[in-house]
C-alpha positions, 0 to 999 in steps of 0.5 A: 463519522463527523461532518466536515466542511471543506473546499474541494477542487470542483474539476477533480471532483467532477472527474472522479464522479464520472469515473465512479459510475454514479456514486455520490460526492461523499462516496467519491471523497471517502473512496479517494481517502481510503485509496490514498491511505492504502497507497501510502501504507503499501509504500511504507511496507515496501520501504520496510521490506526493502530495508530488511532486504539490505540485510539478507545474506543469500549465500550464507543462507544457502550454506546453512541450508545445505548443512542442515540438509546434510545433517538431516539427510 
């Protein structure tokens, strides 16, 4: 882990520290970064899922499924 000097929004940091229940500034900033990254990863997964869902053919799947059941049944 590297050392980085940055200017932080002190009001936002103070609020985050209050919610953190006694964590250090470093812990709060690292947790915020993890949450930010995870939120964007989830959004990207949802977008990929939504894109894939545009190509779903439920009626076609039902017909195929029924045909397989008749064949195997």
